[in-house]
N, C-alpha and C positions, 0 to 999 in steps of 0.2 A: 498594431500590437498583439502578439499572440496571447491567447488565454489558456490556464489550465485550472481544473479543479482537482484539489487535493483532499481526500477524506482523512479524517484522524490528524489534521496539520497543527494541533494546539501543543505538542511537545515530541521529544524523541525525535524519529526518522521523518515522520511527516513535517514538523516544524523546520527541520534542515532541509528538506526539499523545498519548501517554500519559501526559505531564506535565499538559496540557491537561485530559484527560478526568478525572484525578484531581481537579484544582482544581474541576471541574464537579460533583463528588459521585459521580462513577461508579467502580464497582469494575472494575479493569482487569487482565487477564491477557494476558501478551505473551510471545513466543518469540523465539529467534534462534539462529544457529549457535554462538555463543559469548558469555559474559557481558562485560559492561563495568563498570568502576567506578561510571559513572552510573546504569545500570540496578539495580546493587546497592544504591546508596545511595538510589534510589526506592523499593525495596522495604523498606529499613530505616525510610525516613521514613512510609510509608503501611502499616504491618503490619495485615494483615486485608484490605485493599483493593487491594493491589498484588501479584499473584504472577508469578514469572518462572519460565518451563519451559524448559530447555535442549532445543531442538529443531530440526533442520535439516529444514524442510518440504519440501525436495526429495528427501528419503530416504523411501522407503515405510514402513520399520520406525518411522521417528519421526513420521509422519503417523499411523499406526495406533496408536501409544502416545497420541499425542495426542488422537485421536478416542474412544479406550477410557476416556479420564478423563471421565466422566460430569460431574464438577463443572465442566469446561471447556465442554462443547458444550450443556449441558441449562441452559436458561432465559438463552441469551444474547440480549441486545437489539440489540447491534451487533457487526460484525465489519468490521475494516479490512484489507484484504489489501495490505500494503505491502512485504513481503520480495521483495527483487529483487537482481540483479546487473547492473553496468553493462558488459557485454561490448563491447569497441571493437575495430576493425580492419577492413580492407576484405575484403568477402567471401570473394574468391578466394585471400586469404592466411590466413583463418581456420582453423584446424585443426578437423575434424570434432567432436572431443570438445568443444572451445569451444563450437560452435553448440548442439549437444545440451544443454550445460550450462545455456546462456543460456535455451533453449526449456523444460527441465525446471524452472528455479528460478522464472523469471518467469510462465509460463503454466500448464503441465502442473500443477504442484503447487498452484497456487492453484485451479485448476478442481476438482481433488480434494478439497481441503480445503473449498471451499465447498460441494460436494454433502454433505458431512457436517453442515456448519453449518446449510444451510437446511432439513434434516430436522428438526433442533431448533427451528426458527422456525416451522413450518406451523401450528402450535396457537395460536401467540401473536403472530406477525408479527415483524418485527425491520428494521433496515437494514443493507444492505450497501454498503460503500465501497472500491472498487477505486482503487487509484493507479497510473494509467497514465503518459503523458508527451507533451509536445508533440512529441516525435520521430515520434508516431504520426500527426501531422498534417500535418508539413513535413518535408523530406528534410534531412538531415545526413550527410555523407560519414563512412563508417566506423561507422556506427550502424545498419546495414540489418538485422541479425538482431535486436538490441534493439528497433528501431522494429518490426518485425514482431510481436514478443510483446506489446508494449505496445498495439499497434492490435488486436490479437486480444482483449486483455483488455477494450478500449472495447466491442467487439462482443459479448463474453459478456456484460457488463453490462446492456447494452439488451435482450438476449434475454430474460435473467432477470427485468427487470422486468415483460416480458409474461408470462412463465410463472408468475410467482409473486405477480403484484399483487393478485390476487383473494384470497389467503390473508394478505394484510398483510404481504408482504415486500417492501420496497423496495430498489432497486439503483440506485447512481450511481456515477460516474466522475469523478475529478479527473484534469486534465493538467498538472501542474506544469511549468514551464520548469527551466532550469539554475539549481539551488539551490547554494548555499554550503554543500556538505556534503562527506564522504570521497570519495563517488563523483565528484563535479566535481573535486576536488583532482586527480585523475589526469590532467585536461587540463593542457596546458602553458600558459604565462603568454601565449602568442601565440594560441592557441585560446579562452582565457577572454576575451581583449580582443575578439576577432572576434565572441563571443557577445553581449558587452556594446555592440558598436556595432550590433548587428542587433536590439536589444532598444529599445522605445520608451523605457523608464524608464533605460536606460543604466546597468544594473546586474545582476548576478546577484541571484537571490530569496534570501531567508531562510526557513528553516522557518516562522517566525513568520507569514510572509506567507500559508501554505496552511493552517495548522491551524485557523484560524477557520472555513473552508469545511468541513472534515472534521466539526468539532463541531457546526455546522449541520445537515450531512446526517445525523448520528446522532441529533439531538434531535427532539423532538414538534414542534417548529417547521416542520420539514420533512415533515409527515405527508402533504402532497400533492405531493412531489416525487420522481418516480422516473423511470428512464430517460433521465436529463439527463447531460451532459458540462459539467465546470467546467474552462475554461481560465483557468490562473492563471501566467502568464507574462510579465508586466510588458510586453506587447505585442509579444512576439516574433514572433508570428504575425499581428499586426494588418495 
């Protein structure tokens, strides 16, 4: 049975990825800063195949505790770096602690956790999937810091594909558009309508629109796919 670690899996896209991979027959380990009724129900529904670990990957002590758990990092076939926060605000008005938190959660913690995950994949190969954003490829006012972290994540993924391809480790990146999740719910009705008008399909995305791509990139069907970026935005950047 194949095993995947999904960060930020208690809700939204992360939860949908966990649900899909469990249906595909995988063993799923997931983390988040706080549990939700949805992830607790998923653990009960799949005893022995779905494990939830309370961990804030932005905290060094939580990362160390996670990495020290041999059952988590040994024998992983896949890793989905999904945990992120959507810090919004004009750069000149954003407090420095908010800037640092966004960089810490979205980028630095992912890099440090990936370092540990890759070590466990060097002898057997594996698939790394990084959840970036279309904000990394096109400008959105008020998302400069968020976009910077997501753009760096895409660059990180491409570099990893080169560094560890010969060891059978694949690295790919997905760039979703605005999805109907708790993160986009912070946008005002006017902001959401502007996004819809800018999108070719004239709607926000659903998590179901994205999880299929993640499933493919984790699967053996994608054995020759690495260093790629998958834009899933309904034509927002077309």
